[in-house]
SEVOVEX-701286 format. One record per residue (C-alpha): chain; x, y, z; residue in one letter. Coordinates in pm, whole numbers. Layout:
SEVOVEX-701286
<r 'A'; <X; Y; Z>; 'A'>
...
***
This chain:
SEVOVEX-701286
<r 'A'; <-6404; -16592; -4210>; 'M'>
<r 'A'; <-6147; -16340; -4310>; 'K'>
<r 'A'; <-6007; -16367; -4659>; 'P'>
<r 'A'; <-5660; -16503; -4676>; 'R'>
<r 'A'; <-5408; -16234; -4761>; 'P'>
<r 'A'; <-5243; -16287; -5098>; 'T'>
<r 'A'; <-4894; -16211; -5210>; 'V'>
<r 'A'; <-5032; -15930; -5434>; 'F'>
<r 'A'; <-5165; -15745; -5130>; 'A'>
<r 'A'; <-4834; -15774; -4956>; 'Q'>
<r 'A'; <-4647; -15645; -5263>; 'C'>
<r 'A'; <-4869; -15345; -5331>; 'G'>
<r 'A'; <-4583; -15100; -5327>; 'Q'>
<r 'A'; <-4378; -15311; -5561>; 'V'>
<r 'A'; <-4662; -15333; -5813>; 'S'>
<r 'A'; <-4723; -14961; -5783>; 'A'>
<r 'A'; <-4363; -14896; -5871>; 'V'>
<r 'A'; <-4384; -15134; -6168>; 'A'>
<r 'A'; <-4692; -14966; -6320>; 'L'>
<r 'A'; <-4506; -14687; -6500>; 'P'>
<r 'A'; <-4283; -14950; -6662>; 'R'>
<r 'A'; <-4581; -15142; -6798>; 'S'>
<r 'A'; <-4737; -14821; -6929>; 'A'>
<r 'A'; <-4460; -14805; -7190>; 'H'>
<r 'A'; <-4449; -15148; -7354>; 'P'>
<r 'A'; <-4210; -15028; -7620>; 'G'>
<r 'A'; <-3937; -14992; -7357>; 'L'>
<r 'A'; <-3960; -15357; -7267>; 'S'>
<r 'A'; <-3976; -15467; -7636>; 'R'>
<r 'A'; <-3715; -15275; -7835>; 'P'>
<r 'A'; <-3755; -15515; -8130>; 'G'>
<r 'A'; <-4100; -15376; -8205>; 'V'>
<r 'A'; <-3974; -15025; -8282>; 'D'>
<r 'A'; <-3683; -15164; -8476>; 'Q'>
<r 'A'; <-3901; -15385; -8696>; 'S'>
<r 'A'; <-4145; -15100; -8764>; 'S'>
<r 'A'; <-3854; -14875; -8859>; 'T'>
<r 'A'; <-3718; -15138; -9099>; 'V'>
<r 'A'; <-4065; -15183; -9249>; 'H'>
<r 'A'; <-4098; -14806; -9301>; 'A'>
<r 'A'; <-3755; -14791; -9466>; 'L'>
<r 'A'; <-3851; -15076; -9701>; 'I'>
<r 'A'; <-4172; -14892; -9795>; 'E'>
<r 'A'; <-3973; -14578; -9873>; 'V'>
<r 'A'; <-3725; -14782; -10078>; 'A'>
<r 'A'; <-4009; -14941; -10279>; 'I'>
<r 'A'; <-4162; -14604; -10363>; 'V'>
<r 'A'; <-3819; -14460; -10445>; 'G'>
<r 'A'; <-3737; -14745; -10681>; 'L'>
<r 'A'; <-4073; -14709; -10855>; 'M'>
<r 'A'; <-4013; -14336; -10890>; 'L'>
<r 'A'; <-3683; -14414; -11060>; 'L'>
<r 'A'; <-3861; -14668; -11280>; 'A'>
<r 'A'; <-4121; -14412; -11393>; 'V'>
<r 'A'; <-3848; -14157; -11466>; 'V'>
<r 'A'; <-3650; -14420; -11660>; 'A'>
<r 'A'; <-3958; -14520; -11861>; 'L'>
<r 'A'; <-4022; -14161; -11969>; 'L'>
<r 'A'; <-3667; -14028; -11999>; 'C'>
<r 'A'; <-3426; -14312; -12084>; 'L'>
<r 'A'; <-3494; -14420; -12440>; 'S'>
<r 'A'; <-3289; -14657; -12649>; 'S'>
<r 'A'; <-3159; -14364; -12856>; 'S'>
<r 'A'; <-3039; -14187; -12543>; 'M'>
<r 'A'; <-2870; -14503; -12415>; 'L'>
<r 'A'; <-2700; -14550; -12751>; 'T'>
<r 'A'; <-2582; -14188; -12742>; 'N'>
<r 'A'; <-2448; -14250; -12389>; 'L'>
<r 'A'; <-2243; -14545; -12524>; 'K'>
<r 'A'; <-2463; -14803; -12351>; 'V'>
<r 'A'; <-2502; -15111; -12574>; 'H'>
<r 'A'; <-2873; -15156; -12511>; 'Y'>
<r 'A'; <-2990; -15224; -12867>; 'V'>
<r 'A'; <-2652; -15214; -13042>; 'T'>
<r 'A'; <-2410; -15502; -13072>; 'S'>
<r 'A'; <-2137; -15552; -12814>; 'G'>
<r 'A'; <-2130; -15474; -12445>; 'G'>
<r 'A'; <-2198; -15692; -12141>; 'I'>
<r 'A'; <-2523; -15857; -12035>; 'F'>
<r 'A'; <-2610; -15587; -11780>; 'L'>
<r 'A'; <-2627; -15329; -12059>; 'E'>
<r 'A'; <-2890; -15529; -12246>; 'K'>
<r 'A'; <-3164; -15482; -11984>; 'V'>
<r 'A'; <-3331; -15144; -11935>; 'H'>
<r 'A'; <-3281; -14946; -11615>; 'V'>
<r 'A'; <-3656; -14949; -11547>; 'A'>
<r 'A'; <-3650; -15329; -11535>; 'S'>
<r 'A'; <-3379; -15330; -11269>; 'Y'>
<r 'A'; <-3575; -15081; -11057>; 'C'>
<r 'A'; <-3906; -15268; -11087>; 'V'>
<r 'A'; <-3750; -15608; -11014>; 'F'>
<r 'A'; <-3573; -15465; -10707>; 'A'>
<r 'A'; <-3899; -15305; -10588>; 'A'>
<r 'A'; <-4083; -15637; -10629>; 'F'>
<r 'A'; <-3812; -15814; -10429>; 'F'>
<r 'A'; <-3855; -15562; -10146>; 'L'>
<r 'A'; <-4232; -15616; -10161>; 'C'>
<r 'A'; <-4171; -15985; -10098>; 'L'>
<r 'A'; <-3942; -15943; -9798>; 'I'>
<r 'A'; <-4104; -15648; -9621>; 'R'>
<r 'A'; <-4331; -15872; -9409>; 'H'>
<r 'A'; <-4065; -16137; -9345>; 'G'>
<r 'A'; <-4245; -16413; -9539>; 'N'>
<r 'A'; <-4146; -16398; -9908>; 'P'>
<r 'A'; <-4322; -16719; -10014>; 'I'>
<r 'A'; <-4654; -16614; -9862>; 'S'>
<r 'A'; <-4631; -16264; -10013>; 'D'>
<r 'A'; <-4544; -16409; -10354>; 'L'>
<r 'A'; <-4843; -16643; -10348>; 'L'>
<r 'A'; <-5066; -16360; -10228>; 'S'>
<r 'A'; <-4958; -16124; -10507>; 'S'>
<r 'A'; <-5010; -16396; -10770>; 'L'>
<r 'A'; <-5345; -16498; -10621>; 'A'>
<r 'A'; <-5471; -16144; -10685>; 'N'>
<r 'A'; <-5363; -16169; -11051>; 'A'>
<r 'A'; <-5437; -16528; -11144>; 'R'>
<r 'A'; <-5474; -16474; -11518>; 'L'>
<r 'A'; <-5138; -16297; -11527>; 'T'>
<r 'A'; <-4981; -16630; -11429>; 'I'>
<r 'A'; <-5072; -16751; -11780>; 'V'>
<r 'A'; <-4850; -16477; -11926>; 'L'>
<r 'A'; <-4564; -16579; -11697>; 'F'>
<r 'A'; <-4595; -16944; -11805>; 'L'>
<r 'A'; <-4598; -16846; -12174>; 'C'>
<r 'A'; <-4297; -16624; -12113>; 'W'>
<r 'A'; <-4106; -16909; -11949>; 'I'>
<r 'A'; <-4183; -17139; -12243>; 'A'>
<r 'A'; <-4061; -16873; -12487>; 'L'>
<r 'A'; <-3749; -16819; -12276>; 'F'>
<r 'A'; <-3657; -17189; -12291>; 'F'>
<r 'A'; <-3707; -17199; -12668>; 'Q'>
<r 'A'; <-3480; -16899; -12718>; 'I'>
<r 'A'; <-3211; -17044; -12491>; 'V'>
<r 'A'; <-3224; -17385; -12661>; 'I'>
<r 'A'; <-3196; -17224; -13005>; 'L'>
<r 'A'; <-2911; -17004; -12874>; 'K'>
<r 'A'; <-3069; -16672; -12964>; 'R'>
<r 'A'; <-3064; -16340; -12772>; 'P'>
<r 'A'; <-3325; -16350; -12495>; 'F'>
<r 'A'; <-3298; -16002; -12342>; 'T'>
<r 'A'; <-3560; -15875; -12587>; 'T'>
<r 'A'; <-3841; -16055; -12407>; 'I'>
<r 'A'; <-3741; -15919; -12064>; 'I'>
<r 'A'; <-3823; -15554; -12129>; 'D'>
<r 'A'; <-4096; -15621; -12385>; 'S'>
<r 'A'; <-4306; -15888; -12212>; 'F'>
<r 'A'; <-4187; -15936; -11851>; 'L'>
<r 'A'; <-4154; -15575; -11737>; 'L'>
<r 'A'; <-4524; -15474; -11792>; 'P'>
<r 'A'; <-4681; -15738; -11561>; 'P'>
<r 'A'; <-4408; -15680; -11300>; 'M'>
<r 'A'; <-4502; -15310; -11293>; 'I'>
<r 'A'; <-4860; -15407; -11216>; 'C'>
<r 'A'; <-4764; -15653; -10942>; 'L'>
<r 'A'; <-4571; -15378; -10763>; 'V'>
<r 'A'; <-4815; -15090; -10816>; 'V'>
<r 'A'; <-5113; -15300; -10706>; 'W'>
<r 'A'; <-4945; -15347; -10367>; 'Q'>
<r 'A'; <-4896; -14975; -10306>; 'L'>
<r 'A'; <-5129; -14752; -10108>; 'T'>
<r 'A'; <-5338; -14481; -10273>; 'S'>
<r 'A'; <-5108; -14205; -10142>; 'S'>
<r 'A'; <-4802; -14383; -10281>; 'Q'>
<r 'A'; <-4970; -14430; -10618>; 'R'>
<r 'A'; <-5065; -14063; -10620>; 'R'>
<r 'A'; <-4698; -13964; -10591>; 'V'>
<r 'A'; <-4608; -14188; -10884>; 'L'>
<r 'A'; <-4899; -14049; -11086>; 'A'>
<r 'A'; <-4782; -13689; -11041>; 'W'>
<r 'A'; <-4430; -13788; -11147>; 'V'>
<r 'A'; <-4584; -13951; -11456>; 'F'>
<r 'A'; <-4773; -13628; -11535>; 'H'>
<r 'A'; <-4451; -13430; -11501>; 'A'>
<r 'A'; <-4262; -13669; -11729>; 'G'>
<r 'A'; <-4528; -13649; -12000>; 'I'>
<r 'A'; <-4538; -13269; -11992>; 'L'>
<r 'A'; <-4158; -13252; -12003>; 'L'>
<r 'A'; <-4151; -13466; -12317>; 'N'>
<r 'A'; <-4425; -13258; -12480>; 'V'>
<r 'A'; <-4236; -12935; -12407>; 'A'>
<r 'A'; <-3912; -13082; -12544>; 'L'>
<r 'A'; <-4102; -13202; -12850>; 'G'>
<r 'A'; <-4214; -12846; -12926>; 'Y'>
<r 'A'; <-3856; -12728; -12876>; 'Y'>
<r 'A'; <-3716; -12983; -13121>; 'E'>
<r 'A'; <-3981; -12904; -13380>; 'Y'>
<r 'A'; <-3949; -12525; -13381>; 'F'>
<r 'A'; <-3572; -12508; -13327>; 'S'>
<r 'A'; <-3483; -12786; -13569>; 'G'>
<r 'A'; <-3233; -12920; -13316>; 'H'>
<r 'A'; <-3268; -13278; -13191>; 'R'>
<r 'A'; <-3164; -13348; -12832>; 'L'>
<r 'A'; <-3033; -13694; -12919>; 'F'>
<r 'A'; <-2963; -13845; -13262>; 'P'>
<r 'A'; <-3249; -14060; -13383>; 'L'>
<r 'A'; <-3132; -14419; -13419>; 'T'>
<r 'A'; <-3306; -14744; -13506>; 'V'>
<r 'A'; <-3073; -15011; -13376>; 'G'>
<r 'A'; <-2738; -14942; -13539>; 'N'>
<r 'A'; <-2891; -14720; -13809>; 'I'>
<r 'A'; <-2867; -14342; -13775>; 'L'>
<r 'A'; <-3178; -14176; -13918>; 'V'>
<r 'A'; <-3115; -13842; -14090>; 'L'>
<r 'A'; <-3357; -13586; -14236>; 'G'>
<r 'A'; <-3641; -13670; -13997>; 'E'>
<r 'A'; <-3849; -13364; -13900>; 'W'>
<r 'A'; <-4066; -13537; -13639>; 'R'>
<r 'A'; <-3974; -13477; -13277>; 'S'>
<r 'A'; <-3889; -13759; -13041>; 'S'>
<r 'A'; <-3798; -13573; -12717>; 'A'>
<r 'A'; <-3674; -13812; -12446>; 'L'>
<r 'A'; <-3894; -14099; -12564>; 'L'>
<r 'A'; <-3651; -14194; -12839>; 'G'>
<r 'A'; <-3875; -14232; -13144>; 'H'>
<r 'A'; <-4155; -14018; -13294>; 'P'>
<r 'A'; <-4400; -14310; -13309>; 'L'>
<r 'A'; <-4331; -14406; -12948>; 'T'>
<r 'A'; <-4379; -14047; -12836>; 'A'>
<r 'A'; <-4698; -13989; -13036>; 'S'>
<r 'A'; <-4851; -14314; -12914>; 'G'>
<r 'A'; <-4788; -14241; -12546>; 'L'>
<r 'A'; <-4900; -13878; -12571>; 'I'>
<r 'A'; <-5217; -13988; -12753>; 'A'>
<r 'A'; <-5291; -14238; -12476>; 'A'>
<r 'A'; <-5238; -13962; -12219>; 'Y'>
<r 'A'; <-5483; -13733; -12401>; 'V'>
<r 'A'; <-5739; -14014; -12414>; 'M'>
<r 'A'; <-5697; -14073; -12042>; 'A'>
<r 'A'; <-5772; -13706; -11975>; 'L'>
<r 'A'; <-6077; -13721; -12201>; 'V'>
<r 'A'; <-6234; -14038; -12061>; 'V'>
<r 'A'; <-6148; -13967; -11698>; 'R'>
<r 'A'; <-6135; -13591; -11631>; 'P'>
<r 'A'; <-6081; -13639; -11255>; 'A'>
<r 'A'; <-5715; -13724; -11324>; 'I'>
<r 'A'; <-5626; -13353; -11309>; 'L'>
<r 'A'; <-5783; -13052; -11137>; 'P'>
<r 'A'; <-6045; -12877; -11349>; 'A'>
<r 'A'; <-5836; -12561; -11384>; 'I'>
<r 'A'; <-5545; -12757; -11536>; 'L'>
<r 'A'; <-5730; -13018; -11737>; 'R'>
<r 'A'; <-5825; -12824; -12051>; 'L'>
<r 'A'; <-5495; -12635; -12099>; 'P'>
<r 'A'; <-5289; -12951; -12052>; 'I'>
<r 'A'; <-5518; -13153; -12279>; 'M'>
<r 'A'; <-5490; -12891; -12555>; 'T'>
<r 'A'; <-5115; -12857; -12504>; 'F'>
<r 'A'; <-5066; -13233; -12542>; 'C'>
<r 'A'; <-5314; -13284; -12825>; 'F'>
<r 'A'; <-5154; -13021; -13050>; 'V'>
<r 'A'; <-4816; -13184; -12985>; 'S'>
<r 'A'; <-4935; -13487; -13184>; 'L'>
<r 'A'; <-4874; -13271; -13492>; 'M'>
<r 'A'; <-4518; -13222; -13373>; 'V'>
<r 'A'; <-4448; -13591; -13312>; 'F'>
<r 'A'; <-4611; -13685; -13641>; 'G'>
<r 'A'; <-4781; -14014; -13560>; 'G'>
<r 'A'; <-5071; -14060; -13803>; 'R'>
<r 'A'; <-5215; -14369; -13635>; 'T'>
<r 'A'; <-5211; -14207; -13292>; 'A'>
<r 'A'; <-5363; -13883; -13422>; 'L'>
<r 'A'; <-5645; -14047; -13617>; 'M'>
<r 'A'; <-5732; -14286; -13334>; 'T'>
<r 'A'; <-5749; -13997; -13089>; 'T'>
<r 'A'; <-5971; -13796; -13322>; 'L'>
<r 'A'; <-6206; -14092; -13374>; 'V'>
<r 'A'; <-6233; -14157; -12999>; 'V'>
<r 'A'; <-6297; -13790; -12921>; 'M'>
<r 'A'; <-6555; -13764; -13203>; 'A'>
<r 'A'; <-6736; -14074; -13072>; 'C'>
<r 'A'; <-6747; -13935; -12719>; 'L'>
<r 'A'; <-6876; -13598; -12837>; 'V'>
<r 'A'; <-7134; -13770; -13055>; 'G'>
<r 'A'; <-7249; -13988; -12766>; 'W'>
<r 'A'; <-7284; -13686; -12538>; 'K'>
<r 'A'; <-7476; -13499; -12805>; 'G'>
<r 'A'; <-7704; -13798; -12863>; 'L'>
<r 'A'; <-7782; -13826; -12492>; 'R'>
<r 'A'; <-7845; -13453; -12474>; 'F'>
<r 'A'; <-8077; -13478; -12773>; 'G'>
<r 'A'; <-8278; -13750; -12601>; 'F'>
<r 'A'; <-8345; -13531; -12300>; 'G'>
<r 'A'; <-8045; -13557; -12071>; 'E'>
<r 'A'; <-8018; -13251; -11854>; 'R'>
<r 'A'; <-7725; -13015; -11880>; 'M'>
<r 'A'; <-7658; -12711; -11668>; 'S'>
<r 'A'; <-7671; -12365; -11821>; 'L'>
<r 'A'; <-7315; -12304; -11702>; 'L'>
<r 'A'; <-7203; -12618; -11884>; 'G'>
<r 'A'; <-7367; -12504; -12208>; 'I'>
<r 'A'; <-7200; -12162; -12184>; 'I'>
<r 'A'; <-6864; -12323; -12109>; 'A'>
<r 'A'; <-6903; -12561; -12406>; 'A'>
<r 'A'; <-6982; -12271; -12642>; 'M'>
<r 'A'; <-6681; -12075; -12518>; 'C'>
<r 'A'; <-6464; -12383; -12551>; 'L'>
<r 'A'; <-6569; -12445; -12911>; 'V'>
<r 'A'; <-6498; -12083; -13000>; 'S'>
<r 'A'; <-6156; -12090; -12837>; 'L'>
<r 'A'; <-6061; -12418; -13003>; 'L'>
<r 'A'; <-6172; -12291; -13343>; 'A'>
<r 'A'; <-5966; -11975; -13303>; 'G'>
<r 'A'; <-5664; -12172; -13177>; 'A'>
<r 'A'; <-5693; -12411; -13474>; 'A'>
<r 'A'; <-5688; -12120; -13723>; 'F'>
<r 'A'; <-5387; -11964; -13548>; 'V'>
<r 'A'; <-5201; -12296; -13543>; 'A'>
<r 'A'; <-5283; -12364; -13908>; 'F'>
<r 'A'; <-5159; -12018; -14005>; 'D'>
<r 'A'; <-4833; -12076; -13815>; 'S'>
<r 'A'; <-4760; -12383; -14027>; 'G'>
<r 'A'; <-4757; -12643; -13752>; 'I'>
<r 'A'; <-4997; -12864; -13953>; 'F'>
<r 'A'; <-4812; -12842; -14284>; 'D'>
<r 'A'; <-4563; -13125; -14236>; 'K'>
<r 'A'; <-4825; -13344; -14074>; 'M'>
<r 'A'; <-5059; -13297; -14370>; 'L'>
<r 'A'; <-4774; -13397; -14602>; 'L'>
<r 'A'; <-4749; -13722; -14405>; 'R'>
<r 'A'; <-5101; -13808; -14517>; 'F'>
<r 'A'; <-5045; -13711; -14881>; 'S'>
<r 'A'; <-4704; -13880; -14913>; 'S'>
<r 'A'; <-4619; -14165; -14675>; 'D'>
<r 'A'; <-4267; -14218; -14821>; 'K'>
<r 'A'; <-4329; -14583; -14898>; 'G'>
<r 'A'; <-4483; -14677; -14566>; 'S'>
<r 'A'; <-4777; -14858; -14729>; 'A'>
<r 'A'; <-4543; -15050; -14962>; 'L'>
<r 'A'; <-4336; -15152; -14660>; 'A'>
<r 'A'; <-4644; -15313; -14502>; 'R'>
<r 'A'; <-4710; -15514; -14819>; 'F'>
<r 'A'; <-4345; -15621; -14818>; 'A'>
<r 'A'; <-4389; -15731; -14458>; 'T'>
<r 'A'; <-4660; -15976; -14564>; 'L'>
<r 'A'; <-4443; -16094; -14854>; 'H'>
<r 'A'; <-4155; -16168; -14615>; 'L'>
<r 'A'; <-4336; -16469; -14467>; 'L'>
<r 'A'; <-4328; -16645; -14806>; 'S'>
<r 'A'; <-3947; -16669; -14780>; 'Y'>
<r 'A'; <-3960; -16881; -14463>; 'L'>
<r 'A'; <-3987; -17260; -14455>; 'D'>
<r 'A'; <-4225; -17450; -14227>; 'W'>
<r 'A'; <-3973; -17498; -13947>; 'M'>
<r 'A'; <-3890; -17127; -13947>; 'E'>
<r 'A'; <-4258; -17040; -13944>; 'L'>
<r 'A'; <-4320; -17263; -13643>; 'L'>
<r 'A'; <-4012; -17185; -13432>; 'L'>
<r 'A'; <-3881; -16860; -13577>; 'G'>
<r 'A'; <-3592; -16787; -13811>; 'A'>
<r 'A'; <-3233; -16702; -13740>; 'N'>
<r 'A'; <-3192; -16328; -13662>; 'P'>
<r 'A'; <-2920; -16288; -13928>; 'D'>
<r 'A'; <-3147; -16438; -14192>; 'R'>
<r 'A'; <-3433; -16208; -14096>; 'I'>
<r 'A'; <-3200; -15907; -14114>; 'T'>
<r 'A'; <-3086; -16011; -14460>; 'A'>
<r 'A'; <-3445; -16055; -14579>; 'L'>
<r 'A'; <-3539; -15713; -14443>; 'Q'>
<r 'A'; <-3254; -15551; -14634>; 'S'>
<r 'A'; <-3351; -15739; -14950>; 'Q'>
<r 'A'; <-3717; -15625; -14925>; 'L'>
<r 'A'; <-3633; -15267; -14823>; 'G'>
<r 'A'; <-3754; -15302; -14462>; 'L'>
<r 'A'; <-3466; -15107; -14314>; 'N'>
<r 'A'; <-3665; -14982; -14015>; 'Y'>
<r 'A'; <-3812; -15316; -13914>; 'G'>
<r 'A'; <-4120; -15529; -13974>; 'I'>
<r 'A'; <-4415; -15296; -13922>; 'E'>
<r 'A'; <-4658; -15545; -13772>; 'N'>
<r 'A'; <-4643; -15690; -13421>; 'F'>
<r 'A'; <-4769; -16041; -13504>; 'W'>
<r 'A'; <-4568; -16087; -13824>; 'I'>
<r 'A'; <-4255; -15967; -13647>; 'S'>
<r 'A'; <-4319; -16210; -13361>; 'C'>
<r 'A'; <-4367; -16497; -13608>; 'I'>
<r 'A'; <-4032; -16425; -13771>; 'T'>
<r 'A'; <-3855; -16402; -13433>; 'Q'>
<r 'A'; <-4030; -16658; -13212>; 'F'>
<r 'A'; <-4238; -16868; -13450>; 'G'>
<r 'A'; <-4610; -16916; -13493>; 'L'>
<r 'A'; <-4645; -17142; -13187>; 'V'>
<r 'A'; <-4507; -16897; -12936>; 'H'>
<r 'A'; <-4669; -16601; -13109>; 'T'>
<r 'A'; <-5006; -16762; -13040>; 'V'>
<r 'A'; <-4902; -16845; -12683>; 'L'>
<r 'A'; <-4779; -16493; -12610>; 'M'>
<r 'A'; <-5095; -16344; -12763>; 'T'>
<r 'A'; <-5306; -16560; -12531>; 'V'>
<r 'A'; <-5085; -16470; -12235>; 'G'>
<r 'A'; <-5108; -16098; -12308>; 'L'>
<r 'A'; <-5485; -16128; -12347>; 'L'>
<r 'A'; <-5511; -16291; -12002>; 'C'>
<r 'A'; <-5289; -16021; -11853>; 'F'>
<r 'A'; <-5503; -15744; -12001>; 'F'>
<r 'A'; <-5816; -15908; -11858>; 'I'>
<r 'A'; <-5657; -15881; -11512>; 'D'>
<r 'A'; <-5553; -15524; -11587>; 'L'>
<r 'A'; <-5904; -15433; -11704>; 'T'>
<r 'A'; <-6058; -15565; -11382>; 'R'>
<r 'A'; <-5843; -15325; -11183>; 'R'>
<r 'A'; <-5880; -15027; -11417>; 'S'>
<r 'A'; <-6141; -14767; -11496>; 'D'>
<r 'A'; <-6377; -14837; -11787>; 'R'>
<r 'A'; <-6206; -14555; -11978>; 'G'>
<r 'A'; <-5921; -14795; -12049>; 'V'>
<r 'A'; <-6094; -14933; -12362>; 'W'>
<r 'A'; <-6000; -14642; -12595>; 'P'>
<r 'A'; <-5637; -14691; -12493>; 'I'>
<r 'A'; <-5665; -15060; -12576>; 'Y'>
<r 'A'; <-5794; -14960; -12920>; 'L'>
<r 'A'; <-5494; -14732; -12967>; 'L'>
<r 'A'; <-5253; -15007; -12860>; 'M'>
<r 'A'; <-5415; -15249; -13104>; 'L'>
<r 'A'; <-5384; -14999; -13390>; 'M'>
<r 'A'; <-5019; -14933; -13305>; 'I'>
<r 'A'; <-4942; -15306; -13289>; 'A'>
<r 'A'; <-5098; -15364; -13630>; 'A'>
<r 'A'; <-4922; -15074; -13805>; 'S'>
<r 'A'; <-4568; -15056; -13662>; 'S'>
<r 'A'; <-4283; -15256; -13509>; 'V'>
<r 'A'; <-4417; -15151; -13167>; 'S'>
<r 'A'; <-4402; -15415; -12894>; 'F'>
<r 'A'; <-4226; -15688; -13093>; 'S'>
<r 'A'; <-3885; -15522; -13087>; 'S'>
<r 'A'; <-3663; -15460; -12789>; 'K'>
<r 'A'; <-3824; -15156; -12624>; 'N'>
<r 'A'; <-4029; -15043; -12325>; 'I'>
<r 'A'; <-4332; -14912; -12516>; 'Q'>
<r 'A'; <-4574; -15170; -12376>; 'L'>
<r 'A'; <-4445; -15100; -12024>; 'A'>
<r 'A'; <-4512; -14728; -12078>; 'Q'>
<r 'A'; <-4875; -14795; -12170>; 'F'>
<r 'A'; <-4921; -15030; -11874>; 'V'>
<r 'A'; <-4769; -14775; -11634>; 'A'>
<r 'A'; <-5006; -14508; -11768>; 'L'>
<r 'A'; <-5309; -14734; -11714>; 'I'>
<r 'A'; <-5214; -14853; -11366>; 'T'>
<r 'A'; <-5121; -14506; -11238>; 'L'>
<r 'A'; <-5379; -14281; -11409>; 'L'>
<r 'A'; <-5677; -14511; -11463>; 'L'>
<r 'A'; <-5713; -14728; -11151>; 'P'>
<r 'A'; <-6055; -14846; -11045>; 'K'>
<r 'A'; <-6185; -14651; -10745>; 'E'>
<r 'A'; <-6237; -14844; -10424>; 'W'>
<r 'A'; <-6370; -14753; -10081>; 'R'>
<r 'A'; <-6298; -14924; -9751>; 'L'>
<r 'A'; <-6592; -15074; -9558>; 'I'>
<r 'A'; <-6531; -15286; -9247>; 'D'>
<r 'A'; <-6164; -15332; -9342>; 'N'>
<r 'A'; <-6265; -15481; -9678>; 'R'>
<r 'A'; <-6248; -15328; -10024>; 'Q'>
<r 'A'; <-6563; -15284; -10230>; 'F'>
<r 'A'; <-6600; -15137; -10573>; 'Q'>
<r 'A'; <-6782; -14808; -10567>; 'R'>
<r 'A'; <-7101; -14841; -10768>; 'K'>
<r 'A'; <-7378; -14599; -10846>; 'R'>
<r 'A'; <-7707; -14679; -10677>; 'A'>
<r 'A'; <-7991; -14788; -10901>; 'S'>
<r 'A'; <-8286; -14548; -10946>; 'P'>
<r 'A'; <-8523; -14793; -10775>; 'R'>
<r 'A'; <-8299; -14815; -10468>; 'F'>
<r 'A'; <-8256; -14437; -10456>; 'A'>
<r 'A'; <-8634; -14386; -10474>; 'L'>
<r 'A'; <-8695; -14636; -10196>; 'A'>
<r 'A'; <-8431; -14467; -9983>; 'H'>
<r 'A'; <-8604; -14129; -10028>; 'R'>
<r 'A'; <-8944; -14273; -9936>; 'M'>
<r 'A'; <-8802; -14399; -9607>; 'Q'>
***
C-alpha cells in the first residue's frame, strides 16, 4: 500500500518559504524585545539611583543642607525638606526593584523572605511611628535613622556582583574625597561649610568635617573604612591597599575622634598580636612576607616621626589631656533621666521639655548616649523594641557579610555609647550599613544555578583528595 499523501507534502514550497520567518522568532513577537529593553532600562535606573544614594550619603551632610537653605534639621520648611536625599533615592530604587518583573507583590514577599529577621525591625518601626503620630511629635527623624539602613540592604542584596562593584568603587572614591578635604580643612584652617548642630553654629572647632558634616561622623566612618581594609585586604588591589590605608588612618588625627581612633588602634593591635601568636606557634610565613613586614615597620616608624614633628598629633593629644567637659556632659546625661516622671520614661518626653532640660544641664550639643537619648525621645518601651529590632536586622546583615564585620560592630557600639550618634536625625547608621553591604559582602559561587557559600576544605578532605 502506498502511503497517503499529506497536506504537508503538497505544501512543501510554502513551508520552505516560511522557514526563514520562523528562524527569527523575535520578528513575530515584537513584545519580547520591548519587554527586555524595559527591563534593562529599569536595571540601569536602579543602579543610577543607588549611585546617587551613595553620593548623597557621603557628600550631603546636614550642615551642607543647612548651608544650602534646606530645612533638614532646622525649624521651618515643608515636609519634603525633612527627609534626606539618599532616602528618596533608595526608596525609588526599591520601588523599581518591585516592578521590574511585573509582579510587585511576589517580589516584595521574595525580598522579605530572604531577610526574615529584618521584618522584626520593620514591625518595631511601625509601632514607633504610630506612637509618634498619636502623640503629635515629629516623625521624620525615624525615617533616615532607622528605616533607611534596612532599605539599603534590601536593594543592594538584589543587585548583581558587577552592579555592586560599581557602587563599591564609588564608595571608595567618596571616602578618599572626604579624607583629602579633611586634610585641606585642617592645614588651611578654612572650613568648607560652617559646622552646625541643629540651629547652633559651632565656632572655634579645629577638627575637620569635610563633606560628612561633623568631625565625629567623619572619624567614625573613616575608622570603619580603615578596619575594613585591615580585616579584608582583598577590597583593594595590593598596590593601592597600604598607601590608602595609611592615608586614611593618619586622617583620624585630623578629624579628631578619640573613640574611633582608640577602637581602631585596639583592633589593629589585636590582629597583629594574633598573627604574631600564630607565627610563634609555628605558622609558616614566606621570606618575602617577612622582608615586606620589616620594611613596612621601618617606613611606618619613619612616617610617624615625620608626622609628629610636623605637629599633626599636637591637637589630637590635647583632646586626650583636656576633653573640654565631655566627661562631665556624660554624667549630666545620666542625671537628666531623674527629671522625668514615669509616663515620660515609658513613652518619651515632649521635645521642648527635653531641649529645656539640656540647656539647664549644659548639654548644648545633645545627649551623648544612644539609649538614653532614645529613652528621652521615644520612651523606654520603644527603646527596648527598637534595640531588639536593630539586633535582628544586624543578625541578617551578619549572615550576608564577611566575618571581618565584627570589628566594625564594636566601633558602632562604642560610638553609640559615647555620642549622640544614631539617636538624632542623621544618616550615620545608613553610612555604616552601606559600607558593610558594599565592601564586606560574603563571597558566593554559583553551582548548578544555586548559590553556595565558599568554604575552605577541611585538612582530612584535602588529604583524601590527594590520595585519590
